[in-house]
GUMIDO-735510 format. One record per atom (N, C-alpha, C): atom name; x, y, z. Coordinates in pm, 1 decimal. Layout:
PT site        x        y        z
PT   CA        X        Y        Z
...
This chain:
PT site        x        y        z
PT    N     87.0   -123.0     -4.7
PT   CA      2.7     -1.0     -3.4
PT    C     89.9    123.9      2.2
PT    N     67.2    210.3    -91.4
PT   CA    151.6    332.7   -102.1
PT    C     78.6    445.5    -18.0
PT    N    177.5    514.3     54.2
PT   CA    123.6    621.9    136.5
PT    C     87.7    749.0     53.9
PT    N    -11.4    818.8     95.9
PT   CA    -46.4    941.8     23.6
PT    C     69.2   1035.4      5.9
PT    N     76.5   1105.7   -101.8
PT   CA    184.1   1195.7   -128.6
PT    C    204.7   1300.0    -14.3
PT    N     91.3   1358.2     34.4
PT   CA     93.6   1453.4    141.1
PT    C    157.8   1399.5    271.5
PT    N    128.0   1271.9    301.6
PT   CA    180.2   1206.4    416.7
PT    C    332.5   1182.1    400.1
PT    N    375.3   1141.4    279.3
PT   CA    514.2   1116.6    246.9
PT    C    594.6   1246.3    269.0
PT    N    538.9   1362.4    216.3
PT   CA    603.5   1488.8    233.0
PT    C    619.4   1525.8    377.1
PT    N    516.0   1494.3    458.0
PT   CA    521.1   1528.6    599.1
PT    C    626.4   1448.3    669.3
PT    N    639.6   1320.3    637.0
PT   CA    753.5   1239.9    693.5
PT    C    884.0   1293.1    661.8
PT    N    896.5   1327.2    529.1
PT   CA   1025.0   1376.9    481.2
PT    C   1066.0   1509.3    557.1
PT    N    970.7   1604.9    568.4
PT   CA    991.9   1730.2    634.4
PT    C   1024.1   1704.3    780.2
PT    N    965.9   1610.2    845.8
PT   CA    986.9   1579.0    985.1
PT    C   1134.0   1523.9   1006.6
PT    N   1170.5   1433.4    922.0
PT   CA   1301.8   1383.7    929.4
PT    C   1407.7   1488.3    896.3
PT    N   1377.8   1576.5    799.0
PT   CA   1475.2   1681.4    767.6
PT    C   1492.2   1777.0    879.1
PT    N   1385.9   1810.0    945.7
PT   CA   1387.6   1905.3   1057.7
PT    C   1466.0   1840.9   1175.4
PT    N   1449.7   1713.3   1192.8
PT   CA   1515.8   1641.2   1304.4
PT    C   1666.4   1635.8   1275.8
PT    N   1706.1   1617.2   1146.3
PT   CA   1841.9   1615.1   1107.5
PT    C   1904.2   1745.4   1124.3
PT    N   1831.8   1853.0   1090.3
PT   CA   1882.3   1993.1   1099.9
PT    C   1906.9   2032.0   1242.4
PT    N   1809.2   1994.2   1334.1
PT   CA   1822.6   2021.3   1470.0
PT    C   1938.9   1942.6   1525.6
PT    N   1959.7   1818.7   1492.3
PT   CA   2077.1   1739.4   1535.3
PT    C   2207.2   1811.2   1494.5
PT    N   2218.4   1853.1   1370.1
PT   CA   2337.6   1916.9   1329.9
PT    C   2361.3   2054.9   1402.1
PT    N   2254.8   2127.8   1415.7
PT   CA   2268.3   2259.6   1486.2
PT    C   2318.9   2231.9   1633.7
PT    N   2264.9   2136.3   1695.5
PT   CA   2303.6   2110.2   1833.4
PT    C   2449.5   2068.3   1834.4
PT    N   2495.2   1985.0   1735.2
PT   CA   2630.6   1946.7   1720.8
PT    C   2723.1   2065.7   1707.9
PT    N   2679.8   2163.0   1625.0
PT   CA   2759.5   2288.6   1604.6
PT    C   2774.4   2366.9   1737.5
PT    N   2663.7   2377.8   1807.3
PT   CA   2669.3   2449.1   1940.9
PT    C   2772.1   2381.9   2032.8
PT    N   2762.0   2248.9   2042.7
PT   CA   2850.1   2172.5   2130.4
PT    C   2993.1   2191.2   2087.9
PT    N   3015.0   2182.3   1950.7
PT   CA   3152.3   2198.6   1906.2
PT    C   3204.9   2336.3   1938.6
PT    N   3128.0   2444.6   1920.6
PT   CA   3169.7   2578.3   1959.6
PT    C   3212.1   2584.5   2102.2
PT    N   3139.6   2515.8   2184.2
PT   CA   3162.5   2527.2   2330.2
PT    C   3279.8   2446.2   2375.7
PT    N   3289.7   2325.9   2320.2
PT   CA   3395.0   2224.2   2370.5
PT    C   3519.7   2218.7   2282.8
PT    N   3510.1   2253.4   2153.8
PT   CA   3619.2   2224.3   2063.2
PT    C   3681.4   2350.8   1993.3
PT    N   3604.0   2455.7   1977.8
PT   CA   3644.9   2566.7   1893.3
PT    C   3765.0   2641.2   1959.6
PT    N   3789.8   2636.5   2081.4
PT   CA   3895.6   2699.5   2147.1
PT    C   4030.9   2653.9   2087.9
PT    N   4037.9   2525.4   2057.8
PT   CA   4163.2   2470.3   1992.8
PT    C   4153.3   2458.0   1845.1
PT    N   4039.0   2411.6   1793.0
PT   CA   4029.1   2385.2   1651.8
PT    C   3967.3   2505.1   1568.0
PT    N   3926.9   2607.4   1634.8
PT   CA   3867.5   2720.0   1562.3
PT    C   3749.8   2674.7   1484.2
PT    N   3734.2   2733.8   1364.1
PT   CA   3617.7   2691.3   1277.9
PT    C   3643.2   2551.5   1209.9
PT    N   3753.4   2496.4   1237.1
PT   CA   3786.0   2366.6   1176.0
PT    C   3920.6   2363.8   1109.2
PT    N   3957.1   2474.7   1049.4
PT   CA   4087.9   2479.5    978.4
PT    C   4163.1   2606.5   1007.4
PT    N   4123.7   2680.3   1114.4
PT   CA   4198.0   2803.0   1141.2
PT    C   4232.3   2807.2   1291.9
PT    N   4236.8   2694.5   1360.4
PT   CA   4273.6   2689.2   1500.0
PT    C   4420.6   2642.7   1512.9
PT    N   4459.3   2621.8   1645.1
PT   CA   4595.1   2577.1   1672.6
PT    C   4599.8   2424.9   1682.0
PT    N   4495.7   2357.4   1670.9
PT   CA   4491.7   2209.1   1677.3
PT    C   4474.0   2150.6   1535.7
PT    N   4449.7   2025.5   1530.5
PT   CA   4444.9   1956.7   1407.3
PT    C   4336.9   2014.1   1308.4
PT    N   4362.8   2010.0   1181.8
PT   CA   4271.6   2056.9   1078.8
PT    C   4158.6   1961.7   1063.5
PT    N   4038.6   2004.0   1077.8
PT   CA   3921.0   1912.4   1066.3
PT    C   3846.0   1932.7    933.0
PT    N   3887.7   2021.9    854.4
PT   CA   3822.7   2044.4    723.7
PT    C   3885.2   1951.0    618.1
PT    N   3857.4   1831.8    637.0
PT   CA   3924.7   1721.0    552.7
PT    C   3840.4   1599.3    558.1
PT    N   3804.9   1539.6    442.0
PT   CA   3731.8   1415.7    445.7
PT    C   3794.2   1295.2    508.5
PT    N   3928.8   1307.5    526.7
PT   CA   4008.8   1203.0    586.5
PT    C   4085.9   1253.2    703.5
PT    N   4042.6   1201.7    820.8
PT   CA   4110.2   1240.3    953.7
PT    C   4203.9   1133.1    993.3
PT    N   4330.7   1153.8   1008.3
PT   CA   4429.1   1052.0   1034.7
PT    C   4398.1    965.3   1161.0
PT    N   4343.2   1022.1   1259.4
PT   CA   4315.1    949.6   1382.1
PT    C   4170.8    896.6   1389.9
PT    N   4089.0    926.5   1292.8
PT   CA   3946.5    888.0   1292.4
PT    C   3906.8    850.7   1157.9
PT    N   3947.7    734.2   1104.6
PT   CA   3914.6    693.3    974.3
PT    C   3762.1    641.7    955.7
PT    N   3696.1    621.4   1072.4
PT   CA   3553.0    581.8   1062.1
PT    C   3474.3    663.1   1169.3
PT    N   3343.0    649.3   1154.7
PT   CA   3247.2    718.9   1253.2
PT    C   3276.9    669.8   1395.8
PT    N   3294.2    542.3   1412.6
PT   CA   3315.2    486.7   1542.4
PT    C   3446.3    533.3   1602.7
PT    N   3550.7    546.1   1517.6
PT   CA   3676.5    589.2   1564.0
PT    C   3676.7    741.4   1605.2
PT    N   3594.9    821.8   1525.9
PT   CA   3583.0    964.9   1563.8
PT    C   3508.0    976.6   1690.3
PT    N   3402.2    898.0   1713.7
PT   CA   3332.3    909.7   1841.3
PT    C   3422.5    871.7   1956.3
PT    N   3497.1    766.9   1941.9
PT   CA   3587.9    721.0   2043.1
PT    C   3697.1    824.1   2073.7
PT    N   3743.2    893.4   1964.4
PT   CA   3847.8    986.9   1978.6
PT    C   3794.3   1108.1   2060.3
PT    N   3670.2   1158.8   2024.3
PT   CA   3613.1   1264.0   2094.6
PT    C   3588.6   1231.9   2245.7
PT    N   3547.4   1114.4   2266.1
PT   CA   3510.6   1067.4   2404.1
PT    C   3640.6   1048.1   2489.1
PT    N   3745.9    986.5   2435.2
PT   CA   3855.0    946.8   2510.1
PT    C   3984.5   1030.2   2484.3
PT    N   3981.3   1110.9   2384.4
PT   CA   4099.0   1190.8   2347.6
PT    C   4211.5   1106.3   2289.9
PT    N   4324.6   1164.0   2276.1
PT   CA   4445.6   1090.7   2224.4
PT    C   4551.8   1098.4   2332.9
PT    N   4575.4    976.9   2396.9
PT   CA   4680.1    978.4   2499.1
PT    C   4817.4   1023.5   2448.4
PT    N   4884.0   1101.0   2532.2
PT   CA   5014.0   1155.6   2497.7
PT    C   5008.6   1274.2   2412.0
PT    N   4891.6   1328.9   2380.9
PT   CA   4881.3   1447.2   2295.3
PT    C   4805.9   1558.3   2366.5
PT    N   4779.8   1668.0   2292.8
PT   CA   4708.1   1780.0   2354.9
PT    C   4551.1   1759.4   2338.0
PT    N   4517.9   1646.6   2274.8
PT   CA   4367.3   1620.5   2254.1
PT    C   4320.0   1550.8   2382.4
PT    N   4238.9   1625.2   2464.5
PT   CA   4190.8   1559.3   2590.1
PT    C   4062.3   1475.9   2571.6
PT    N   4026.5   1400.7   2666.7
PT   CA   3897.0   1336.5   2667.3
PT    C   3788.2   1437.6   2686.7
PT    N   3669.0   1410.5   2635.8
PT   CA   3560.8   1499.7   2652.9
PT    C   3514.9   1503.3   2795.9
PT    N   3469.6   1616.0   2843.7
PT   CA   3418.1   1635.3   2979.8
PT    C   3278.3   1695.5   2970.3
PT    N   3183.6   1638.0   3046.3
PT   CA   3048.9   1696.4   3050.7
PT    C   2961.8   1663.7   2934.1
PT    N   2997.6   1579.1   2833.5
PT   CA   2916.0   1548.1   2726.2
PT    C   2860.0   1406.1   2737.6
PT    N   2734.6   1391.7   2706.0
PT   CA   2671.6   1257.9   2702.9
PT    C   2711.3   1192.9   2576.7
PT    N   2688.3   1056.1   2564.4
PT   CA   2719.7    982.4   2441.6
PT    C   2634.0   1036.7   2327.7
PT    N   2516.0   1077.8   2343.6
PT   CA   2432.8   1141.8   2246.4
PT    C   2492.9   1273.9   2193.1
PT    N   2545.3   1348.5   2283.1
PT   CA   2606.0   1479.4   2248.3
PT    C   2734.7   1459.8   2172.5
PT    N   2811.8   1356.3   2214.8
PT   CA   2937.9   1327.8   2141.1
PT    C   2907.4   1285.0   1999.9
PT    N   2800.3   1210.8   1976.7
PT   CA   2755.9   1170.4   1841.9
PT    C   2719.0   1292.3   1764.8
PT    N   2650.7   1384.9   1825.5
PT   CA   2621.7   1512.6   1752.4
PT    C   2741.7   1590.0   1715.0
PT    N   2840.7   1597.3   1805.9
PT   CA   2967.5   1667.1   1764.4
PT    C   3032.7   1592.0   1651.7
PT    N   3034.4   1458.6   1656.5
PT   CA   3101.4   1378.2   1546.7
PT    C   3028.5   1402.1   1416.9
PT    N   2899.3   1419.5   1419.7
PT   CA   2821.0   1442.8   1293.2
PT    C   2864.9   1583.5   1235.5
PT    N   2882.2   1684.7   1329.1
PT   CA   2917.3   1811.8   1280.2
PT    C   3061.2   1817.3   1230.4
PT    N   3147.9   1743.9   1294.5
PT   CA   3290.9   1741.8   1245.1
PT    C   3296.3   1670.6   1105.6
PT    N   3213.8   1563.1   1083.1
PT   CA   3209.8   1505.1    949.5
PT    C   3154.4   1601.9    849.4
PT    N   3065.7   1692.3    892.0
PT   CA   3006.3   1787.4    803.0
PT    C   3119.9   1891.5    766.0
PT    N   3210.8   1924.6    855.6
PT   CA   3314.4   2009.8    835.3
PT    C   3404.2   1950.1    726.3
PT    N   3423.5   1817.9    742.3
PT   CA   3514.8   1753.8    641.7
PT    C   3463.7   1753.5    499.9
PT    N   3339.0   1786.0    483.8
PT   CA   3281.1   1795.5    342.4
PT    C   3296.4   1940.2    296.6
PT    N   3342.4   2032.6    376.0
PT   CA   3358.6   2171.0    331.4
PT    C   3483.3   2185.3    244.4
PT    N   3488.1   2284.9    168.4
PT   CA   3607.4   2315.9     85.9
PT    C   3712.6   2370.2    179.7
PT    N   3839.6   2324.0    166.5
PT   CA   3948.3   2380.1    244.8
PT    C   3961.6   2529.9    223.8
PT    N   4008.1   2593.8    331.6
PT   CA   4012.5   2743.3    318.7
PT    C   4128.7   2773.1    224.2
PT    N   4118.1   2886.4    160.2
PT   CA   4225.8   2936.7     70.0
PT    C   4330.8   3007.5    151.0
PT    N   4453.5   2975.4    132.5
PT   CA   4557.4   3045.0    208.9
PT    C   4650.2   3128.5    119.2
PT    N   4695.4   3244.3    165.9
PT   CA   4781.6   3325.6     80.2
PT    C   4913.8   3255.0     52.5
PT    N   4986.0   3304.3    -41.3
PT   CA   5118.7   3246.8    -66.2
PT    C   5123.2   3164.9   -197.3
PT    N   5238.5   3143.0   -243.2
PT   CA   5263.7   3065.0   -366.1
PT    C   5323.6   2933.6   -329.4
PT    N   5239.2   2827.4   -353.2
PT   CA   5289.4   2693.1   -309.4
PT    C   5415.0   2641.1   -383.4
PT    N   5428.3   2680.1   -509.3
PT   CA   5547.9   2638.7   -586.5
PT    C   5673.9   2707.5   -521.3
PT    N   5663.8   2836.1   -489.3
PT   CA   5776.8   2903.8   -428.1
PT    C   5807.9   2841.5   -291.1
PT    N   5692.7   2800.1   -217.5
PT   CA   5706.4   2739.8    -89.7
PT    C   5778.0   2605.6    -94.4
PT    N   5740.7   2525.7   -201.4
PT   CA   5812.3   2401.1   -216.6
PT    C   5961.2   2414.6   -239.7
PT    N   5995.9   2515.9   -318.3
PT   CA   6139.1   2540.6   -339.6
PT    C   6210.6   2579.3   -208.7
PT    N   6144.8   2667.6   -127.3
PT   CA   6201.7   2712.5     -3.4
PT    C   6214.5   2591.7     92.1
PT    N   6110.5   2512.0     91.4
PT   CA   6108.6   2387.7    179.1
PT    C   6232.6   2302.6    147.9
PT    N   6250.0   2279.8     17.4
PT   CA   6357.6   2196.6    -25.4
PT    C   6495.5   2242.4     26.4
PT    N   6514.9   2378.4     30.7
PT   CA   6638.7   2435.3     78.2
PT    C   6657.7   2428.6    229.7
PT    N   6549.9   2457.8    300.2
PT   CA   6558.7   2479.6    441.8
PT    C   6503.2   2367.1    532.0
PT    N   6418.4   2282.2    478.5
PT   CA   6347.4   2191.2    565.2
PT    C   6364.3   2045.2    531.4
PT    N   6387.9   2015.4    405.9
PT   CA   6395.5   1874.0    361.6
PT    C   6505.7   1794.2    421.9
PT    N   6609.6   1863.9    472.6
PT   CA   6718.2   1791.4    534.8
PT    C   6673.3   1718.9    662.5
PT    N   6568.4   1766.5    726.9
PT   CA   6516.4   1701.0    850.2
PT    C   6383.6   1638.7    831.0
PT    N   6295.6   1694.1    742.2
PT   CA   6162.9   1639.1    725.0
PT    C   6144.5   1565.1    595.6
PT    N   6075.1   1459.6    597.2
PT   CA   6048.2   1379.8    478.2
PT    C   5910.8   1408.5    420.0
PT    N   5908.0   1410.2    287.5
PT   CA   5779.3   1434.5    217.2
PT    C   5771.9   1329.4    101.9
PT    N   5671.5   1236.5    111.5
PT   CA   5656.9   1135.6     12.3
PT    C   5781.6   1051.7    -18.9
PT    N   5840.4   1023.3     86.8
PT   CA   5958.7    926.4     79.4
PT    C   6094.6   1000.4     59.4
PT    N   6096.1   1133.4     43.6
PT   CA   6215.5   1203.4     22.4
PT    C   6240.2   1302.4    134.2
PT    N   6366.4   1300.7    185.4
PT   CA   6399.5   1390.9    293.2
PT    C   6472.1   1333.0    411.3
PT    N   6479.3   1405.2    517.5
PT   CA   6545.9   1359.3    641.3
PT    C   6463.3   1292.8    738.4
PT    N   6525.5   1245.6    840.9
PT   CA   6452.4   1174.4    953.2
PT    C   6465.0   1235.2   1085.7
PT    N   6508.1   1362.4   1095.5
PT   CA   6522.8   1430.0   1220.9
PT    C   6402.1   1500.4   1267.4
PT    N   6303.3   1499.0   1183.6
PT   CA   6171.0   1561.9   1214.5
PT    C   6060.8   1475.8   1166.6
PT    N   5934.5   1506.7   1207.1
PT   CA   5820.3   1429.1   1161.7
PT    C   5805.8   1421.9   1006.5
PT    N   5743.6   1315.4    955.1
PT   CA   5712.2   1308.0    817.1
PT    C   5591.8   1401.7    786.7
PT    N   5608.1   1487.3    687.0
PT   CA   5503.1   1591.1    662.0
PT    C   5415.9   1558.5    541.5
PT    N   5421.4   1439.4    492.9
PT   CA   5355.3   1397.8    366.2
PT    C   5203.3   1428.3    375.5
PT    N   5145.5   1426.5    491.4
PT   CA   4998.6   1459.7    507.8
PT    C   4972.6   1565.7    607.3
PT    N   5076.4   1654.3    621.6
PT   CA   5057.1   1759.7    729.5
PT    C   4939.2   1848.6    695.4
PT    N   4901.2   1866.0    568.7
PT   CA   4785.5   1959.1    533.8
PT    C   4654.8   1912.4    580.3
PT    N   4638.4   1782.9    616.3
PT   CA   4512.7   1735.7    676.0
PT    C   4528.3   1715.8    821.8
PT    N   4645.0   1738.8    874.8
PT   CA   4664.5   1718.3   1020.1
PT    C   4682.6   1850.5   1092.3
PT    N   4723.0   1958.2   1023.6
PT   CA   4741.8   2087.2   1091.2
PT    C   4676.5   2201.8   1009.5
PT    N   4630.9   2290.0   1080.2
PT   CA   4570.3   2413.6   1023.0
PT    C   4682.7   2512.0    985.7
PT    N   4656.8   2606.3    893.4
PT   CA   4754.6   2706.1    856.5
PT    C   4809.2   2779.6    977.7
PT    N   4722.3   2814.5   1076.8
PT   CA   4762.2   2889.6   1193.3
PT    C   4859.3   2797.4   1274.5
PT    N   4834.3   2666.4   1284.9
PT   CA   4919.0   2584.9   1362.3
PT    C   5055.4   2565.6   1289.7
PT    N   5052.5   2556.8   1155.4
PT   CA   5172.4   2547.4   1078.5
PT    C   5264.7   2668.2   1098.5
PT    N   5203.3   2789.4   1095.5
PT   CA   5280.0   2914.1   1115.5
PT    C   5343.5   2910.7   1254.7
PT    N   5267.0   2874.1   1356.5
PT   CA   5326.0   2871.8   1492.5
PT    C   5436.8   2772.9   1506.2
PT    N   5425.5   2656.7   1435.5
PT   CA   5527.6   2550.1   1446.8
PT    C   5657.8   2596.9   1380.5
PT    N   5642.7   2685.1   1274.6
PT   CA   5760.9   2728.6   1200.4
PT    C   5830.6   2841.7   1275.4
PT    N   5752.5   2935.6   1327.8
PT   CA   5812.4   3049.6   1392.4
PT    C   5845.5   3026.3   1542.4
PT    N   5776.5   2932.6   1611.3
PT   CA   5803.2   2908.0   1747.8
PT    C   5786.0   2751.9   1773.3
PT    N   5882.2   2675.8   1724.5
PT   CA   5874.9   2525.9   1738.8
PT    C   5867.0   2481.0   1882.3
PT    N   5921.3   2550.5   1973.1
PT   CA   5926.4   2509.4   2109.9
PT    C   5783.0   2499.7   2173.3
PT    N   5694.7   2571.9   2109.8
PT   CA   5553.5   2587.5   2169.2
PT    C   5475.8   2463.3   2145.2
PT    N   5517.5   2380.0   2046.5
PT   CA   5430.4   2262.6   2010.7
PT    C   5514.8   2146.6   1959.1
PT    N   5586.5   2087.7   2049.6
PT   CA   5678.8   1979.4   2013.1
PT    C   5598.9   1851.0   2003.5
PT    N   5613.7   1787.2   1884.2
PT   CA   5534.8   1662.1   1857.6
PT    C   5595.2   1549.2   1946.4
PT    N   5500.6   1474.8   2006.6
PT   CA   5541.4   1364.8   2094.7
PT    C   5637.5   1266.4   2016.7
PT    N   5737.2   1224.7   2082.2
PT   CA   5825.6   1122.2   2021.0
PT    C   5938.8   1187.3   1939.5
PT    N   5954.0   1320.7   1939.9
PT   CA   6062.1   1388.0   1861.9
PT    C   6145.4   1474.1   1955.5
PT    N   6174.8   1430.9   2069.3
PT   CA   6260.3   1509.1   2163.5
PT    C   6409.2   1480.1   2126.4
PT    N   6486.4   1584.1   2127.5
PT   CA   6631.4   1570.4   2094.8
PT    C   6706.4   1527.1   2218.4
PT    N   6826.7   1466.5   2191.0
PT   CA   6914.2   1423.4   2298.4
PT    C   7058.4   1430.2   2246.4
PT    N   7147.3   1462.9   2337.4
PT   CA   7291.6   1462.8   2305.2
PT    C   7362.1   1376.0   2412.5
PT    N   7443.7   1282.2   2356.8
PT   CA   7511.4   1188.9   2448.7
PT    C   7660.6   1196.5   2425.8
PT    N   7735.6   1231.0   2533.2
PT   CA   7878.3   1231.5   2523.9
PT    C   7932.3   1104.0   2592.8
PT    N   8032.4   1039.2   2526.8
PT   CA   8083.7    912.3   2571.3
PT    C   8227.0    924.8   2623.4
PT    N   8277.9    825.0   2694.8
PT   CA   8409.2    828.8   2751.5
PT    C   8521.9    829.4   2649.8
PT    N   8493.2    784.8   2535.7
PT   CA   8594.7    786.7   2423.2
PT    C   8604.9    918.4   2355.3
PT    N   8536.2   1026.8   2406.7
PT   CA   8538.2   1156.3   2350.7
PT    C   8441.7   1182.7   2236.5
PT    N   8353.9   1085.9   2203.3
PT   CA   8260.5   1107.0   2096.6
PT    C   8133.0   1172.8   2146.7
PT    N   8060.3   1234.2   2053.1
PT   CA   7930.2   1293.4   2087.1
PT    C   7828.4   1243.9   1980.8
PT    N   7713.8   1197.0   2038.6
PT   CA   7607.3   1152.0   1949.8
PT    C   7489.4   1237.5   1972.9
PT    N   7436.1   1296.1   1859.7
PT   CA   7315.2   1376.4   1868.3
PT    C   7208.1   1328.0   1780.4
PT    N   7084.1   1328.8   1834.5
PT   CA   6968.4   1282.0   1751.0
PT    C   6838.9   1286.8   1823.9
PT    N   6746.9   1208.8   1777.2
PT   CA   6612.8   1196.4   1840.3
PT    C   6610.9   1082.7   1932.2
PT    N   6564.9   1105.3   2053.6
PT   CA   6556.5    995.4   2151.1
PT    C   6446.8    904.2   2112.3
PT    N   6484.3    772.8   2101.9
PT   CA   6383.0    667.2   2077.1
PT    C   6338.1    602.7   2200.7
PT    N   6432.2    575.9   2292.3
PT   CA   6398.7    511.0   2420.3
PT    C   6512.2    529.6   2516.8
PT    N   6477.6    519.4   2643.8
PT   CA   6576.2    530.6   2746.8
PT    C   6532.3    457.8   2868.2
PT    N   6626.4    383.5   2927.1
PT   CA   6600.7    308.6   3051.4
PT    C   6709.3    333.1   3147.6
PT    N   6719.0    248.1   3253.8
PT   CA   6815.5    269.9   3360.9
PT    C   6963.1    245.9   3303.0
PT    N   6976.0    160.1   3200.3
PT   CA   7100.3    113.5   3153.4
PT    C   7147.3    171.4   3022.9
PT    N   7058.5    201.9   2925.8
PT   CA   7091.1    246.1   2799.2
PT    C   7001.4    358.9   2747.8
PT    N   7057.0    422.9   2645.1
PT   CA   6979.4    524.3   2571.5
PT    C   6986.1    488.2   2426.5
PT    N   6867.3    495.4   2350.7
PT   CA   6866.6    467.6   2215.0
PT    C   6822.5    597.2   2143.5
PT    N   6894.3    628.8   2032.6
PT   CA   6868.5    747.7   1952.0
PT    C   6892.1    717.5   1810.3
PT    N   6822.8    806.5   1730.1
PT   CA   6842.6    799.2   1584.8
PT    C   6911.6    925.4   1536.5
PT    N   7026.3    911.5   1470.2
PT   CA   7101.0   1028.8   1428.2
PT    C   7056.7   1082.1   1299.9
PT    N   7110.5   1187.8   1251.9
PT   CA   7067.9   1257.2   1129.1
PT    C   7081.3   1167.8   1009.9
PT    N   7173.7   1073.3   1010.7
PT   CA   7191.3    985.5    890.9
PT    C   7096.3    863.2    892.5
PT    N   7011.4    867.8    996.9
PT   CA   6909.5    759.9    995.0
PT    C   6947.1    640.5   1074.7
PT    N   7067.4    636.0   1123.3
PT   CA   7124.3    524.0   1197.2
PT    C   7078.2    522.2   1345.7
PT    N   7050.4    403.0   1398.7
PT   CA   7002.7    399.7   1537.1
PT    C   7121.1    352.2   1622.4
PT    N   7148.6    425.1   1730.7
PT   CA   7252.7    394.3   1818.2
PT    C   7198.7    355.8   1958.7
PT    N   7258.4    254.0   2015.3
PT   CA   7227.0    205.2   2153.0
PT    C   7352.3    227.1   2236.3
PT    N   7344.8    321.4   2334.3
PT   CA   7463.6    358.3   2412.3
PT    C   7445.1    319.9   2552.4
PT    N   7536.4    245.1   2612.8
PT   CA   7525.9    207.3   2753.8
PT    C   7554.5    330.4   2839.5
PT    N   7475.7    356.3   2939.2
PT   CA   7499.0    471.0   3022.4
PT    C   7628.2    466.5   3101.2
PT    N   7676.7    350.7   3120.4
PT   CA   7808.4    327.4   3195.9
PT    C   7922.2    382.6   3113.1
PT    N   7899.9    403.8   2983.0
PT   CA   8009.5    451.1   2893.0
PT    C   7993.3    599.3   2862.9
PT    N   7897.8    667.1   2931.1
PT   CA   7876.2    805.7   2898.2
PT    C   7936.3    899.1   3005.3
PT    N   7965.3   1018.9   2963.1
PT   CA   8015.7   1121.5   3054.3
PT    C   7913.3   1232.4   3070.4
PT    N   7809.6   1232.2   2990.6
PT   CA   7707.7   1324.5   2999.7
PT    C   7594.2   1308.4   2900.9
PT    N   7474.2   1339.4   2950.9
PT   CA   7355.2   1321.3   2860.4
PT    C   7271.3   1447.3   2872.5
PT    N   7257.6   1515.4   2766.5
PT   CA   7171.5   1636.3   2765.9
PT    C   7043.7   1619.3   2685.3
PT    N   6932.5   1624.7   2757.7
PT   CA   6803.1   1608.1   2695.2
PT    C   6736.4   1739.2   2662.3
PT    N   6687.5   1757.9   2544.6
PT   CA   6627.9   1881.5   2496.1
PT    C   6504.1   1912.8   2578.9
PT    N   6429.0   1821.1   2624.6
PT   CA   6313.5   1849.2   2701.9
PT    C   6211.0   1927.1   2631.6
PT    N   6177.9   2049.0   2681.4
PT   CA   6081.9   2136.4   2618.9
PT    C   6133.2   2218.4   2505.0
PT    N   6258.9   2191.5   2466.1
PT   CA   6320.4   2268.3   2354.8
PT    C   6319.8   2186.1   2227.0
PT    N   6269.8   2233.0   2117.9
PT   CA   6262.2   2160.8   1998.0
PT    C   6398.7   2156.5   1925.7
PT    N   6425.9   2050.2   1852.1
PT   CA   6549.4   2043.5   1776.2
PT    C   6535.0   2130.5   1646.3
PT    N   6421.1   2168.4   1615.6
PT   CA   6400.7   2253.4   1502.0
PT    C   6427.3   2399.8   1527.5
PT    N   6500.4   2466.4   1444.4
PT   CA   6524.1   2606.0   1466.6
PT    C   6401.4   2694.0   1442.5
PT    N   6390.1   2805.8   1504.5
PT   CA   6280.6   2890.8   1482.1
PT    C   6311.2   2987.6   1366.8
PT    N   6219.3   2992.0   1270.2
PT   CA   6237.7   3072.6   1153.7
PT    C   6168.1   3213.1   1173.4
PT    N   6207.2   3277.1   1279.4
PT   CA   6144.4   3409.2   1318.7
PT    C   6182.6   3516.0   1221.5
PT    N   6291.6   3504.4   1153.4
PT   CA   6344.8   3614.3   1063.3
PT    C   6289.5   3595.6    922.6
PT    N   6210.3   3491.1    893.9
PT   CA   6155.7   3469.3    765.8
PT    C   6056.5   3574.3    733.8
PT    N   6063.7   3629.4    610.3
PT   CA   5970.4   3735.0    570.6
PT    C   5828.9   3680.2    572.8
PT    N   5731.1   3773.4    582.6
PT   CA   5590.1   3731.0    584.6
PT    C   5556.4   3662.3    448.0
PT    N   5607.7   3709.3    339.3
PT   CA   5575.1   3648.4    210.0
PT    C   5632.8   3506.1    199.4
PT    N   5760.8   3487.4    244.6
PT   CA   5819.3   3360.0    238.5
PT    C   5748.8   3266.8    325.6
PT    N   5708.1   3309.3    442.4
PT   CA   5629.1   3222.4    536.2
PT    C   5503.3   3186.3    477.7
PT    N   5427.6   3277.1    414.3
PT   CA   5302.3   3246.2    346.1
PT    C   5326.1   3130.2    232.6
PT    N   5435.8   3147.4    165.2
PT   CA   5465.1   3050.4     60.9
PT    C   5482.8   2908.6    110.1
PT    N   5569.4   2903.3    221.1
PT   CA   5590.1   2771.0    280.5
PT    C   5462.9   2710.6    340.8
PT    N   5382.8   2789.4    401.9
PT   CA   5256.3   2740.3    461.6
PT    C   5163.3   2691.8    348.3
PT    N   5162.3   2771.4    238.4
PT   CA   5074.7   2735.3    124.6
PT    C   5113.8   2598.6     71.7
PT    N   5245.7   2576.9     61.5
PT   CA   5301.6   2442.5     12.6
PT    C   5261.1   2332.6    108.8
PT    N   5285.2   2351.2    239.6
PT   CA   5253.1   2251.2    334.0
PT    C   5112.7   2215.7    339.6
PT    N   5031.4   2317.3    321.6
PT   CA   4881.6   2288.7    323.1
PT    C   4833.0   2208.3    209.8
PT    N   4917.4   2195.3    101.1
PT   CA   4881.5   2110.1    -14.1
PT    C   4913.6   1966.8     13.2
PT    N   4994.7   1938.5    116.8
PT   CA   5038.2   1796.9    141.7
PT    C   4925.4   1726.3    215.0
PT    N   4857.3   1634.7    148.6
PT   CA   4745.3   1567.5    202.2
PT    C   4753.5   1411.4    188.2
PT    N   4878.3   1363.9    172.7
PT   CA   4897.6   1222.7    167.4
PT    C   4853.5   1157.8     39.6
PT    N   4844.9   1229.5    -61.3
PT   CA   4793.9   1176.3   -190.3
PT    C   4909.8   1151.6   -286.8
């Protein structure tokens, strides 16, 4: 039995209104709980959310879990004061952000790529090419907003990526090893040097260990001109793991 057209339209309008209300509530919750770090989605200091592919949330269930429990060892905290239903509303809104067009950023990406090759590729890898002293940036455009990228370039100490702390180890034979600390226990320290080699050094053979701690191994490019900075950010924002 087919329902009358008027009744079908009523059902459609009811469902559409319910979906709109759900989305509006998700937006309100997002603005209250998330916008302080993420901004409008791609202009905050936290991860860029205006992307159909979120590295830590490949599925709806993963996104809900991420919002609820946060990301251990990162600046992303667990949600506080939100019910499961409200978390689902926020997740729906975040997915809607992912369907938005990425913001347009100033700068020349081609010039930025050239500048990156001269100043950054020695430490950072992009699509299999580059150094290993900094994080792989092949998909940085979907992980970080332009504002976050700018802050990371001009003041890298303010946002050190977990797992990329520098360390310098001096040994009794007069040698010095510098690199990224991979692991450390009571007896040994493991680090990766700029040439990609992994060293395991017994602490009994050291004369000193200097840990970077809250200081990044990346230099601050505070003297970079505004135009050059825009160019580099424009290039980085194009890197989406494709």
